[in-house]
C-alpha positions as CSV (number, residue, x, y, z in Angstrom):
1,M,-220.4,85.7,133.3
2,P,-220.8,86.2,129.7
3,D,-218.2,88.1,128.5
4,G,-220.2,91.1,127.3
5,E,-221.8,91.2,130.7
6,A,-218.7,91.3,132.4
7,A,-217.7,94.1,130.3
8,R,-220.7,96.0,130.7
9,N,-220.2,95.5,134.9
10,R,-216.6,96.7,134.9
11,G,-215.2,100.4,135.5
12,Q,-218.5,101.4,137.3
13,R,-217.9,102.8,140.9
14,T,-219.9,104.0,143.7
15,R,-218.9,105.4,147.3
16,V,-220.5,104.3,150.7
17,S,-221.2,107.3,152.4
18,T,-221.0,108.5,156.1
19,K,-224.7,107.0,156.4
20,G,-223.6,103.7,154.9
21,Q,-225.8,104.3,151.9
22,V,-224.6,103.8,148.3
23,I,-225.7,105.1,145.2
24,L,-226.4,102.2,142.2
25,P,-225.3,103.5,138.6
26,K,-228.7,104.6,137.1
27,A,-227.4,102.0,133.8
28,V,-227.7,99.2,136.5
29,R,-231.1,100.6,138.0
30,D,-232.8,101.3,134.5
31,R,-231.6,97.3,133.2
32,H,-232.9,95.6,136.0
33,G,-236.0,97.9,136.4
34,W,-235.2,99.0,140.2
35,T,-237.0,102.6,141.0
36,A,-237.5,104.1,144.3
37,G,-238.8,101.8,146.9
38,T,-237.6,98.7,145.4
39,V,-236.8,96.2,148.1
40,L,-233.5,94.4,147.3
41,E,-232.2,91.3,149.2
42,I,-228.2,91.4,150.2
43,T,-226.3,88.5,150.3
44,D,-222.4,88.9,151.7
45,G,-220.8,86.1,150.5
46,P,-217.0,85.0,150.2
47,S,-216.5,86.8,146.9
48,G,-218.3,89.8,147.8
49,V,-221.9,91.5,148.0
50,T,-224.7,90.8,145.9
51,L,-228.2,92.7,145.6
52,S,-231.0,90.7,144.0
53,E,-234.8,91.3,144.4
54,P,-236.2,89.0,147.0
55,A,-238.7,86.3,145.7
56,H,-242.0,87.2,146.6
57,V,-243.7,84.5,149.1
58,F,-247.3,85.3,147.7
59,P,-248.3,86.9,144.3
60,P,-250.1,90.0,144.7
61,T,-253.9,89.5,145.1
62,R,-256.9,92.1,144.8
63,P,-259.8,91.8,147.2
64,E,-262.0,90.3,144.6
65,D,-259.5,87.3,144.0
66,V,-259.7,86.3,147.7
67,F,-263.6,87.6,148.8
68,G,-265.4,84.6,150.2
69,M,-262.3,82.3,150.3
70,L,-263.5,81.2,153.9
71,K,-266.7,80.6,152.5
72,P,-266.8,76.5,153.2
73,F,-265.4,77.2,156.8
74,Y,-268.0,79.9,157.8
75,D,-271.3,80.6,156.9
76,G,-272.5,82.6,159.5
77,P,-273.1,86.4,160.0
78,P,-270.1,88.9,159.3
79,R,-268.0,89.3,162.6
80,T,-267.0,93.2,163.8
81,V,-263.2,93.8,164.2
82,E,-264.1,93.9,168.1
83,E,-265.7,90.1,168.2
84,M,-262.5,89.0,166.3
85,N,-260.4,90.7,168.7
86,T,-262.0,89.3,171.5
87,A,-261.8,85.6,170.0
88,V,-257.9,85.9,169.3
89,E,-257.6,87.1,172.9
90,A,-259.5,84.4,173.9
91,E,-257.5,81.8,172.2
92,V,-254.3,83.5,173.3
93,L,-255.5,83.0,177.0
94,R,-256.6,79.5,176.1
95,R,-253.6,78.5,175.0
96,H,-251.4,80.1,177.6
97,A,-253.4,78.3,180.3
98,R,-252.2,75.3,178.8
99,G,-248.4,76.3,178.6
100,R,-248.1,76.9,175.0
101,Y,-247.4,80.4,175.3
């Protein structure tokens, strides 16, 4: 850890509440851009606990980015939710009968 960063992180304290909550100092939240609702990953290691933002598995997408992606696989009429639920149920039953579930 660079000397400036170590100095910046020294002297800040917080307390664990009766509910197990910890308040992060505003300067830390601001420096990392953590606002209310930010999801943090907790790592408990031999040297202490660290917080970090979890890596996103998939980048955020918009409907227009993915609309029509299945066109090469299915070119029939749109299916209803009921038809899709029936198909999923039939596949689960088929796999169950084969001992898969």
